[in-house]
N, C-alpha and C positions, 0 to 999 in steps of 0.2 A: 324566513327560517331564523334569522338572527333575533327577531323580535319575539319569537316563540320559544326561545331556549329554556325559559323558566317553566313552560308547560311540559316540555320534554323532561326536565329535571323533576317536576312534580310526579309524572307517571313512573319514572325510574325509582324514585324514593318510596312511593306507595307500594310498588311491586316488591321492592326490596324489603320493606318493613312487614308486609303481609306474609310473603313467602318465608322470610327469615324468622318472623314471629312464630309461625306455626312449626317450622322445621328445627329451629335451634333447640339445644338441650338447656332448658331453664333450670335454675337452682331450685332444689326442693326445700321450700320454706314452710314453716309451721303454719297451718290453716290455709295459706294461699295455694300451695302446691301448683298444679297446672293453670289455675285461674290467673296466675301472675302474667300470663300472656295478654290479658286484657289491658295491661299497661300500655300496649302499643296501639290501642284504640280509644279507650275511655279518656285517658289523660291527654293525649294529643288533641282530641276533639274539643276538650274543655279549654286547653291553652289556645287552640285555634279560634275558638269562640271569643275568648278575651281579646285577641288581636283584631279580629274582624269587627267586634263592637267598638273597640277603641278607634279604629279607622272610621267607622260610621260616625262616631261622636266628633271626630276631627272635621269631617265633611259638614256636619251640622254647624259647627263653629264657623267654618269658612262661609257657609250659606248666610249666617246672620251678619257676618262682616261684609259680604258682597253677594247679595242674592243672585243665584244662578240656577237654571234648570239642571245643569250638570251636577252641581254640588248636592242638590236635593235628591236626584235620582241615585247618586252614588251612596249617599247617607242611608237611603231607604233600602237599597239592595244589599249593602254590607250588613245592615241590621237584620234583614230577612235571612241571609245566609248564616249569620252568627246565631240567630235563634234556632235555625235548623241544626247547627252543630250542637247547640245547647240541649236540644231535645234528644239527639243521638247520644250525647254524653250522659244525660240522665238515665236513658234507657239502658245503655251499656253498664252504667253504674249500678242500676237495679239488678241486672243479671249477675254482676259480680257480687253484690251484697247477698243475693240469694244463696250463693255457694259458700261465702265466707262468714256471713252474719246470720245465716239460716232464714232470713226474711228479706224479700225484695225491698220492703220499705219499713224500716224499724223506728222511724221518727227521729233519726239522728239529726243533730243540729245542722250539719252540712247539707244533708238531703233536704231538710225543710227550707233552709235559706236558699238553696238552689232552685227549689220550686217557686218560692216567692219572687226570686230574680227573673225567672222565665215568665211568670204572670205579669210582672211589670212591663216586660218587653212585648208580651202579647197585647197588652193594653196600648202600646205604641202602634201596633198594626191596626187595632180597632179604631184608634184616634185618627189615623191617616184615612181610613176608609169611611169615616163618619162625616168628613167635610168635603164639599164639592168645589168650593172656591180654591183654585190651585195655589194662589199666593198665601191665603190664610192657612191652608193645610201645610204648606212647606214651612212657614214661619213657626206655627204652634208646635208642629211635630219636631222641628229642630230644637226648640227649647226643651220639650219633653225628653228628647233623646239624650241631651246633655245631662238632665236631671236623673234619667234612668241609669246612665253609666256611673254617675256619682254614687249611686246606691249599690252598684255591683261589687266593688271592692270590699266595703264593710260587710255586706251580706255573705260573700263567699270566703273571705279571708280573715277579716279582723274579728268579727263576732264569734265565728266557730273556734278561733284560736283561744278565746277566753273561757270556753266551756269544755266539759268532758265530752269526748267524741270518739267513736270507733274509727272515724276516717283519718288516714294519715295526714299530718300537717295541722291537726287540731288538738287542742287540749293537752299539749305536751307530747302528742303522738307524732314523732318525727316522720317526715316524708323525704324521699329521694336520698336516703342515706345508703351507706354501704351494705346495710342489712337487706333492704328490699330492692336495691337497684345497683347491681355490680357492673363491672366493665362489659360483660357480655350483653347484658340488658341495655346498657347505655348505647352500645354500638347499633342497636336497632331502634331504641327509643327516640333518640335525637333526630335521626332521619325521618322517623314517623311524624314527629312534631312539625318538621319543615314541610314534609309531603302533604299532610292534612291541611296545614295552613295555606299552602300554595293552592290546593284544590279549592278551598273556600274563596280565595282571592279570584281564582278562575271563574267560579260560579258567579260571584258578585259583580265582576267586571262585565261578564257576558250579559247578565241580567240588567246591568246599568245601561249598556248600549241599546238593548232592546227597549228599555223603558224610555230612554231619550228619544229614540226614533218614533216610538208610539205617541209620545206627547207632542212631538213636532207634527206628526200626521194629523192628530186630533185638532191641533191649532190651525192647520191649513183647511180642514173641513168646516171650521166654524165661520 
């Protein structure tokens, strides 16, 4: 039970953020109105994605320094879970855009760059699946994973900030300010970020253990 305390915390935080997000009285902001509740889903998923992909990249670095089946499996599973969160984040973002920008996909720089970033990581999955030699797959995918993460920050944060964008945090359009995130929203938003991130870690660690055992069984069968 002591080892699983963070899983219990994850469930509690997610329940709190979901129930609180739907029941709380949100501020009536221009254009956003009730859609502001998506703050508890869209943004935490993207922040969780960033953390998961960062952890994946760290495991890839560790693998290149000291090749290990464990490092390779954890890098792959954290990347897969991060990609899942990215897909969920972009879908919830499209739903939000439909209500606030009148179009699910308006060609906004942040949307376009997010799609490019996901395609880069989809290529990571294709790369891993295209090689049958385990050592070659692990080594090349580790290098690619590091390069993929190095493009993530410029694509999602640096480049959109230099252009005009409807998305908060881009082109001088402030994000997480007192206007669109007051203390009531923060009381649900931050637990949601922690809860979704812990859920991603839960999925990734579980997948990693399954992958490690599967690889060991395959090695015994050979």
